C-alpha positions as CSV (number, residue, x, y, z in Angstrom):
1,M,76.0,141.3,-5.0
2,N,79.6,140.5,-3.6
3,R,79.5,137.0,-3.7
4,I,78.0,137.1,-7.3
5,L,80.6,139.7,-9.1
6,L,83.1,137.0,-7.3
7,A,82.1,134.1,-8.8
8,S,81.7,135.7,-12.4
9,A,85.2,136.3,-12.4
10,F,86.3,133.1,-11.3
11,L,84.4,131.6,-13.7
12,L,86.0,134.0,-16.6
13,A,89.2,133.2,-15.2
14,T,88.8,129.8,-15.6
15,I,87.4,129.8,-19.2
16,S,90.6,131.9,-20.4
17,A,92.9,129.8,-18.9
18,A,91.7,126.8,-20.2
19,F,90.8,128.0,-23.9
20,A,94.7,130.0,-23.9
21,D,96.0,126.1,-22.9
22,G,94.5,124.5,-26.1
23,I,95.8,127.5,-28.7
24,P,99.6,126.6,-30.1
25,S,102.1,129.1,-29.8
26,A,101.8,131.8,-32.9
27,V,105.7,131.5,-33.2
28,P,106.8,128.1,-32.9
29,A,110.0,126.9,-31.4
30,A,113.2,126.8,-34.1
31,V,113.4,122.8,-35.4
32,G,117.3,123.4,-35.3
33,P,120.2,125.8,-36.1
34,V,119.6,128.1,-38.5
35,P,121.4,126.6,-42.4
36,A,124.2,128.3,-42.9
37,A,124.1,130.2,-46.5
38,V,125.1,127.8,-49.7
39,S,128.6,128.0,-50.1
40,P,129.2,129.0,-53.7
41,V,129.9,126.6,-56.8
42,P,134.2,126.0,-56.6
43,A,135.8,127.0,-59.5
44,A,136.5,124.5,-62.2
45,I,139.1,121.9,-61.1
46,S,142.3,122.1,-63.3
47,P,142.6,118.6,-65.0
48,A,145.6,116.5,-64.2
49,P,148.9,117.3,-66.5
50,K,148.9,114.6,-69.4
51,A,152.4,112.6,-69.3
52,P,154.7,114.0,-72.1
53,A,154.7,112.6,-75.6
54,P,157.3,110.1,-75.8
55,K,160.1,110.7,-77.6
56,L,160.2,109.2,-81.4
57,V,163.1,108.0,-83.6
58,E,163.3,107.2,-87.2
59,P,166.0,105.0,-87.5
60,H,168.2,104.8,-90.2
61,L,170.0,101.8,-91.6
62,H,173.0,101.4,-94.3
63,I,174.7,98.1,-95.9
64,A,178.2,98.0,-96.7
65,R,178.8,99.9,-100.0
66,S,180.3,97.7,-103.1
67,N,182.5,100.7,-103.6
68,L,183.0,100.3,-107.3
69,A,182.0,102.7,-109.6
70,G,178.8,102.1,-111.5
71,H,178.3,99.1,-109.6
72,A,176.0,100.4,-106.7
73,R,174.7,98.0,-104.3
74,I,171.3,99.0,-102.3
75,A,168.8,97.0,-100.4
76,L,165.1,96.9,-101.4
77,T,162.8,96.5,-98.8
78,F,158.7,96.2,-98.8
79,D,156.4,96.7,-96.1
80,A,153.2,94.4,-96.5
81,C,150.8,96.0,-94.0
82,M,147.6,95.2,-94.8
83,G,145.5,94.8,-98.1
84,Q,146.3,92.6,-101.4
85,A,149.8,92.2,-103.0
86,D,150.6,95.0,-105.7
87,E,151.5,92.1,-108.6
88,R,152.8,94.8,-110.5
89,I,155.8,95.2,-108.2
90,L,155.9,91.1,-107.4
91,S,155.5,90.3,-111.0
92,T,158.7,92.4,-111.8
93,L,160.5,91.4,-108.8
94,V,160.5,87.5,-110.1
95,R,160.8,88.3,-113.7
96,E,163.5,90.5,-113.7
97,R,165.3,87.8,-110.5
98,I,165.6,91.1,-108.4
99,P,166.1,89.8,-104.3
100,A,164.0,92.1,-102.0
101,T,163.4,92.0,-98.0
102,I,159.7,91.5,-97.3
103,F,158.3,92.7,-93.9
104,V,154.8,91.3,-93.5
105,T,152.3,91.3,-91.0
106,A,149.5,88.5,-89.8
107,R,147.2,90.3,-91.3
108,W,148.3,90.2,-94.5
109,L,149.7,86.7,-94.7
110,K,146.0,85.8,-94.2
111,R,144.8,88.0,-96.8
112,N,147.4,87.2,-99.4
113,P,148.0,83.4,-99.7
114,A,149.0,83.3,-103.2
115,A,152.0,86.0,-102.8
116,V,152.7,84.0,-100.0
117,A,153.4,81.0,-101.8
118,V,155.5,82.8,-104.7
119,F,157.4,84.3,-101.9
120,L,158.4,80.7,-100.7
121,Q,158.9,79.3,-104.3
122,N,161.5,81.8,-104.8
123,P,163.6,81.4,-101.5
124,D,166.9,83.1,-103.6
125,L,164.9,86.1,-103.8
126,F,163.0,87.2,-101.1
127,E,163.9,87.3,-97.3
128,L,160.6,87.4,-95.6
129,E,160.3,89.2,-92.4
130,N,158.4,90.4,-89.3
131,H,156.4,93.6,-89.8
132,G,154.3,92.7,-86.6
133,Q,150.1,91.4,-85.7
134,N,148.2,94.0,-86.2
135,H,150.3,96.9,-87.9
136,I,150.8,99.0,-84.1
137,P,153.5,101.0,-83.8
138,A,155.7,99.7,-81.6
139,V,155.9,102.0,-78.9
140,D,155.5,101.3,-75.4
141,A,154.3,104.4,-74.2
142,P,150.4,105.5,-75.5
143,T,150.5,108.1,-78.3
144,L,149.1,108.6,-82.0
145,I,151.5,108.1,-85.0
146,Y,149.9,109.5,-88.2
147,G,146.8,108.9,-86.5
148,I,147.4,105.1,-85.4
149,A,147.6,104.2,-81.8
150,S,150.7,102.9,-80.7
151,A,151.4,100.0,-78.8
152,G,151.6,101.8,-75.9
153,S,152.9,99.6,-73.1
154,P,155.9,97.0,-72.9
155,Q,153.6,94.1,-72.9
156,A,151.4,95.1,-76.3
157,V,154.8,95.4,-78.2
158,R,155.8,92.3,-77.4
159,Q,152.7,90.5,-78.5
160,E,153.0,92.6,-81.6
161,V,156.6,91.4,-82.3
162,E,155.5,87.7,-81.0
163,G,152.4,87.7,-82.9
164,G,154.0,88.8,-86.4
165,A,156.7,85.7,-85.8
166,A,154.1,83.1,-84.8
167,A,151.5,84.3,-87.9
168,M,154.9,83.5,-89.5
169,I,156.1,80.6,-88.6
170,A,152.4,79.0,-88.7
171,A,152.4,80.1,-92.9
172,G,155.5,78.4,-93.6
173,I,158.0,80.9,-93.2
174,P,161.4,80.7,-91.5
175,A,161.5,82.2,-88.1
176,P,162.2,85.8,-89.0
177,H,165.5,87.6,-87.9
178,W,164.4,91.3,-88.3
179,F,161.5,93.9,-87.5
180,R,160.0,96.5,-88.4
181,G,157.2,98.5,-86.5
182,S,154.2,99.8,-88.4
183,T,155.4,103.5,-89.4
184,A,159.0,102.6,-89.0
185,K,158.6,104.9,-85.5
186,Y,159.7,103.7,-81.8
187,D,161.0,105.1,-78.5
188,L,164.0,104.1,-77.2
189,S,162.6,101.8,-74.5
190,A,160.8,99.7,-77.1
191,I,164.0,99.6,-79.1
192,G,166.1,98.0,-76.6
193,E,162.9,95.8,-75.5
194,I,162.8,94.2,-79.6
195,R,166.4,94.1,-79.6
196,A,166.5,92.2,-76.1
197,M,164.3,89.2,-78.0
198,G,166.6,89.1,-80.4
199,Y,165.7,91.2,-83.8
200,R,167.5,93.5,-85.3
201,I,165.3,96.4,-86.4
202,A,165.1,97.6,-89.8
203,G,165.3,100.9,-90.7
204,Y,165.9,102.7,-93.9
205,S,167.7,105.3,-95.4
206,V,165.7,106.2,-98.8
207,N,162.3,106.5,-98.4
208,G,161.0,105.2,-102.0
209,D,156.8,105.8,-101.9
210,G,156.3,107.7,-98.6
211,G,154.0,105.2,-97.2
212,S,152.6,104.5,-101.0
213,L,150.9,107.8,-101.4
214,L,153.4,109.5,-103.5
215,G,152.9,109.5,-107.4
216,A,154.1,107.3,-110.0
217,V,156.2,110.0,-111.0
218,I,158.2,111.0,-107.8
219,T,158.3,107.5,-106.8
220,E,160.3,106.2,-109.5
221,K,162.9,108.9,-109.3
222,R,162.9,108.4,-105.5
223,I,164.0,104.9,-105.5
224,A,166.6,105.2,-109.0
225,S,168.1,108.0,-106.9
226,A,169.4,105.4,-104.6
227,K,172.7,105.4,-104.0
228,D,175.7,102.6,-102.8
229,G,175.2,101.4,-99.1
230,D,171.3,102.5,-99.3
231,V,168.1,100.6,-97.8
232,V,165.0,101.6,-99.4
233,I,161.6,101.3,-97.9
234,S,158.5,101.4,-100.2
235,H,154.9,99.5,-100.0
236,I,154.0,96.2,-102.0
237,N,150.2,96.1,-100.3
238,Q,148.6,99.1,-102.1
239,P,148.0,97.7,-106.0
240,T,145.2,100.7,-106.4
241,H,148.4,103.4,-105.6
242,T,149.8,104.8,-108.6
243,A,152.9,104.7,-106.7
244,G,153.3,101.0,-107.6
245,E,153.8,101.6,-110.6
246,G,156.7,103.7,-110.0
247,V,158.1,101.2,-107.6
248,A,158.3,98.7,-110.5
249,K,159.7,101.5,-113.3
250,A,162.2,102.5,-110.7
251,L,163.4,98.6,-110.3
252,V,164.1,98.2,-113.9
253,D,166.0,101.5,-114.1
254,L,168.2,100.6,-111.4
255,K,169.1,97.2,-112.9
256,A,169.4,98.4,-116.0
257,K,172.3,101.0,-114.4
258,G,173.8,97.6,-112.8
259,T,172.9,98.0,-109.7
260,E,173.3,94.8,-107.3
261,F,170.6,94.4,-105.7
262,V,170.6,92.2,-101.9
263,R,168.7,91.2,-99.2
264,L,169.3,91.8,-95.5
265,E,170.4,89.0,-94.6
266,D,173.2,88.7,-97.2
267,V,175.2,91.9,-96.0
268,E,176.2,93.5,-93.2
269,D,174.5,96.4,-91.9
270,M,174.7,99.6,-90.0
271,G,171.7,101.2,-88.1
272,D,171.6,104.0,-85.4
273,D,169.9,104.1,-82.5
274,K,171.5,100.6,-81.0
275,T,168.7,98.9,-83.8
276,T,171.8,96.3,-84.9
277,E,174.7,96.8,-82.5
C-alpha cells in the first residue's frame, strides 16, 4: 500500500511540474523602462522682431529765382509713370510753347510712342529725364510706400535706375542726368547710391495735383500759386482724371501772369538731403 501511495504522489508531482512549465507568467516582465509623462505643449515662441522701417525723406528742390517783380521763374516737372499720355496737358504745353521737364518710366515709353515723338520733335520745350524702369520706389530696404513695395536692396535700386535710362536711350532719347523715383521718397543710403551713379535727384517744392488724385479746381489753384523759384510736380499720364484739366488751366493762368517757365537743365538748382550736391 505504501508503495502504491508513493508512486501516485510521484506521478502527480511530475504532471504538476510539467503543466506549470507550459503556462506563461500571468504578469509579463517589463519590456523596457516606463516612458516618462508627455511634456506639456510649450508656450508659443515669440516671432523675431521685425527690422525697423527705413527712415524716408521726400526731398525739396528749388531753382534760382529771377528776383524780378511780376516775373516769377518756375520749373514745371511732370511724371509719366504708367498709363497713357494726357493730351490735355501735352497739347497745352505745345500750343502755349511752355517748357517742361518730363520724367518717364520704361513702362510708359513702351505704351506711348506718339507722345514720345512729340517730345522729340520739340527739343526746345521738353527735357526728358529718368523716372525708373518699373516705377518702383528707390528705397534700398524693404518697405511699403502708398502700398507700393520698395526696391528693397541696393542692387534693385540700381536696376530701377539703370533700366529706366537704358529704355530712354533705346527710344532715341539723350542719356538722362536727373532721376526721380516712384513716390518721390527715398532713404538716405539710396540717395547716396543714386548720386554715386552720376544722377541728380529731383525733388520739388509744390505738389500740383496730389499724385493726379486731386480735383480740377484745387489742382489749378495749387499750381497757379507757384512762386519765384518753385519746382512744381504734376502728372501727365492720367487722361481720365480731372486733375489734368486743372493742370492745363493753371498753365494758361501762369503764362498770363508773366511767369517764366524753365527746364531743370536751364537753371541752377538747390536740393536738400544731398540730392544735388
